Structure formats: structure tokens, C-alpha cells
C-alpha positions, 0 to 999 in steps of 0.5 A: 628743675635740676636735682629736685626729684631726688629730694622729694618725699617718696612712699613705699608700696608693695603687694601683700605676699598672700592676697596680692593686695596693695599695701603702703608702708608705715613707720611705728615707734621703735620697740623697747626702751633703747634710746638708739632703737630704730623705727619699725616699718610695717605695711597696711592696706593702701588708703592714701588718696595720693598714692591711689591716684598715682597707682591708678594712672601708672599701675606698673608702680604697684607691680613686682617687688616693694617699690618706692613711689615719687608721690610728692613729685606727682602731686607737684606736677598735678598742682603745676598743671592745675595752676598753669595748664599750658606749662612746659616742664623740664626735670633733670635728675639721677636715674640711678644711684650706687648702692651704699658703701657699708662697713663690715657687719652693717645690715643690708640695705633697703631691697625695695626698687628705687631705694634711696641712698642715705648719707650722713654729714660725715659722708658715711652711708647707711643701710636704710633711712630707718637706721640713719641719724637724724641729719642725712642726705636722702637721695632717691633715683627716679624711674623716668619712664614711669614718671613720664607716663604719669605726666602724660596721663593727667586729665585733659593734658595734651603734652609731648613728653620725652625722656632723654639721657643728659648727654643726648639732651645737651647735644641736641639742645646745646652742641656748641656749648658742649664742644667748647668744653671738649678736651682737644686731646681726648675729646672728653667733655664733662657735660657728656662724659660725667653724670651718665646716671642722669636723665631729663624729662621734658613736657611741652604742650601740643599745638 
């Protein structure tokens, strides 16, 4: 799957500042009667079963500051292996996205780890998803090391799981095709030198 992970729904979690207990983010209707008011983000005790499962398998998702967790991607992976236990997987996606380009005076962006890049149909970035118009592209970067741990941690899964930068993967698996795209003058190849913020996760059954 190529550029699937960045479009899937994520959930935000954090540790309570006083108790250290895990919490999940909820959206509430905006305060007041203003038509253009933004929804209100609040945190409540962690109760979501899927999020609990993800955090049990990869506890580091729940450490440190507030973080976006690829909960739906994890659910998709579990479903794939439920239906096809010997499946091989390949996910290619962004491991980093630049901060939003905001106009002067706009609120600061989402400071949670793994926050999405939110861009409207006029190619204008927004500080966060709550302050954006209804029609937007919402792209999440993927922490491939954590996702790889989730893939490998499934019950009864015997997998070889690897994470590589896109360039390294293409050189290993298609060097001849890469060489055909190189500039004779500069040795530049768009397959290697562009999209340096992409990684690839592969999971294959052990023999």
C-alpha cells in the first residue's frame, strides 16, 4: 500500500499531567453560538478497546508528550492477519511532514507528536484540524519503528519485519530501474533523491 497510512484515522493520547494515567482525546461541540467556532478538544480516561490494544503492544506510544496514534492502521493490520495469517505486507509512506505554513497572526499548530499536516482545497495550511474548514487534506506522518513493533507483536505472528528508507529499498530491490532514471550529468535520480521523507515497511512470514 502506497500513501495509505497517512490518510487513515488517528487518535490522540496523553498522560494526565498530575496522575500520569493515559487519556484519550475527545471532540466536543464548540462553546457559544458562533457559527464559525471550532470544536473543543478535551481529554478523558482511556476506554477505547482498540487504543488499549495498541498501547499494550507498543507501550512507547503512550510515553512522553501527547501523541497521535495510528489506531485504524493497526486495526487494518490485525484484520489482514486474521483473514490471511501468512500474508506479506508492504507499506510505503511519509515518515516526516513539514510544519504548516501559517499566515501572520494564526494560532500555533498542534504540538502533539505526529500531528497531521492540514491543507484546504485552496492549498492553504491550517494550524490544526479543529480550526480548518470541512474539506481538507489531512496527512499524518508515520513513526515506522513503532508501527513495525506493532506488526511484529501480534499473537502467533512469526514475521520478518523491516523498515528502510525509500532510497535504500529501491536500490536493494530495483537498482537497474533506478539507474535508468539517473542523470548522466549529475547522477540525480528522482527515485532516490526526491521524497527523502518516505520509508517502507515490509513484513514477510518466516519459513
